[in-house]
N, C-alpha and C positions, 0 to 999 in steps of 0.2 A: 504494500500500500504506500503510495507516494505521499510525501510530506507536503501539506498545502503551502503554496508560496505566500509569504507575508504580503499584505496589501499596504502600499505606501499611503501616508496621510494625503488628503485631497490636495493641499498646496504643493507638497513634494511631488506628487504624481503629475500635477499640471505643469510644474517646472520641468520635469523630466520629458514630458511630451513636447514642450516648447523647444527644449534643447535638441531633441531628435528632429523636430520639424526644421529648426535652423540648419542643422547639418544636412538635411535633405535639400534645402534651398541652396546651400553652398555647393553641393554636388550637382544640383541642377544647373547652376551657373557655369560650372566647369564643362558639363555636358553641352550646354548651349553654345559655349565658345568653340568646342570641338566640332559640333554640327555646322556652325557658321563657317569655320575654317574649311571643312570638307565641301561645303556648298560653293565656295569661291572658285574652285577649280573648274567644275562644269559651267559655271556662269562665264568664266573667262573664255572657255571654248565656244560658247554660244555667241559671245560678242565678237570673237575672231571670225566665226562663220558668217555673221551678219556683215562684217566689214569686207570679207572676201566676196560675198554676193553683191554688195554695193559697188565694189570696184569693177566686177564683171559687167554689171548693168551699165555703169558709166562708160565703160570701154566699148560698148556695142557700136558697130558701124551699120548704118542703113536702118531700115524698118525692123521692128522687133519680130521674132519668129512667131508662127501661128500659135504655138503652145505657150506663149509668154503670158504670164498672169497679169491682168490689168491692175494697175495700182500697186505693183510690186514694191516700188520705192516707199510708198506710204506704209505698206505692211512692214517693211524693214525698219522704218522709223519707229513704229510702235514696238516692234520686238526689241530694238536697241534701248528705247526709253524704259520699257518695263524690266528688261534684264538689268539695266543700270540701277533701277529702283530696288530690285531684289539684292543686288550687290551692296548697295548702301545700307540696307537693313542688316545684312550679315555683318558688315563692318561695325555697325552700332552695337550689335550683340557682342562682338569680340571686344570692343572698347569697354562695355559695361562689365564684362567678366574679368577685366584686368585686376590683379591684386592691389588692395589699398596700400600695401607696403612698398610699392614700386618707388623708384627714384623720382624726385620732383623734376618736372619740366614745365615749360611755359604753356599754359592752358588757355584756350579761347573759351571763355565762360558762355558766351552767346551760343557757340556751336554745341557745347555740352547740353544746354537747355533745349535747343532745337532738336537734337538727337533724342533726348529723353521724351519729349512730347511726341515726336514721330513714332517712337516705339509703342506708345500707349494710344496712338490715334484710333486704332480699331476699337479698343474698349470704350473710348470716349464716344465714338459714333454709335456703338451699341446702346449706350446709356443716355444718348441725347445730350452730351456735354459739348458746349462750344468752347474752344480754346482761343484765348487772346494773348498774343505775345507782344509785350511792350519792352523791346530790347534796345538799350541805348547804343547808338552808333558810335564807332571808334572807342568801344570799351577796352581799357587796357588789359592785356593778358596777365594772368597771375601765375606765380611760381608755386606749383601744387602737385600733389599726387593725383593725376587725372582720374584714376579708377575710384579713388575715395570721393572726390567732388562729384563725379557722375553718380556714385551710389547715393550720396545725399540728395541730389536732384531727383533721382528715381524714387526714393522713399517719400519725399515730400509730395511729388506729383501723384504717386500712387495713392497716398493717404487722401489727397484732395479728391481724386476720382472716386475712391470708395465711399467718401462722405456724401457724394451726390448720386446716389443710386437711382434717383428719379429725374436726373438731368440737372443742368445748371450751367454755370460759367466758370471756367478755370482761367485765371489770369496769372501770368508769370512775367515779372518785371526784372530788369537788371539796371543797375546804376553804378557809376563810378565817381568817387570823390575822396579827397584827402588821403590818397594812397591806398584806398580800399575799394573793393567791389561788393555790391550787395545783390542778393537774389531774393525776390519776394514771390511766394507761391500762395495765391489767394483762391478760396473756393466760396461758393454760395450755398454750402450745406447747412446743417443745423447749428454749427458752431460747437464749442467745447464748454461744458458746464464750468462756471467760475471756480467751484471747489475742486476741480480736477486739473486746472491749468498747470499747476506745479508738479502734479504726479505723472503727467504724460511722459516725462523724461526717465522715469524709473524703469529699470529692466523688467521685462515680462508684464508690465502694466499696459493693458489695452482696454479700450471701450468697444472694440469690434466684437461681433458675434463669434462663437467658436468656429475655428477653421478659416477665419478671415485674416488672421494676423497673429504673430508670436509676441508682440509687445516689445520687440527688440529694435525695430527700425529707428525710432526716434532716439533711443539711447545710443545706438551705434552712430547715428548721424551726429549727435552732440559730441561724441568722442572724436570723430573725424574732424569736425570743425575746430574743436579746441586744440587738436594736434597741429592745426594750421594757424594757431594763434588768432582764431576768429571767434565769433559769437553767434548764437542762434537763439531766437526767442519767438514767442507766439502771442497773438492777441486776437480777440474776437472782433468781428467786423459788423457794424450795424447796417441793415436790420438783422442780418443773419449771415453766418459764415465765419471762417477763420483765416488768418493770414500768418504764415511763417516767414520770418526774415532771417537770412543768413548773411553775415558780414565777414568777408575774408580779406586780409591784407594782400596787397600786390606781392610783397616780399615778406614771408614769415620771419620772425626773429630766430626761430630754432631750426 
């Protein structure tokens, strides 16, 4: 007769499940990067084939043959555009999966924001969410770990999207001043109860339904921002919604 396995206390069991889920998400990120990398090769082959066909059509002398497909150049244009779009998506997936411990390089914050919103565009369309990008032109690049900053952008935008299950408006702003760059992510969801505003940074604390989040995203984002000598804070927006603001120095001290 087997000995019954001891049952962990509810809080301990929940924490264990959240840790397991976090490990699964990390593994999924690695898998996504691998899949994206493998997709790049056939996409490159398709683009090469499109270019070869385009050169052949351009080099034709005299009238086209009887079996020539009408509008072939237009078809090739569509194939090239859509293949390039798939390649860009794969590139964004690979960038998102880069380790946050990578060396710091000069990062285009506007590009990181645009990539993040592009990756979540499908889900926003499904939920009826309108995206507004208010990005400052000539924003200075920042010296940062690109994977970490992109992870912060993704967490904040995903939280905003999940807060607007019945539709709404996502607004992302970037601004540069006094040697720093700020990223604002604002939603028109229900907002955050005032008594929970300080708790949302605690590890494993979440207001989402079971299976919708581990409660680690904001805690990890705060850690990444602080490692860049930056700051992150949240405020409710009237009449409803929440706004997260990330401030990052152009050149961190550490």
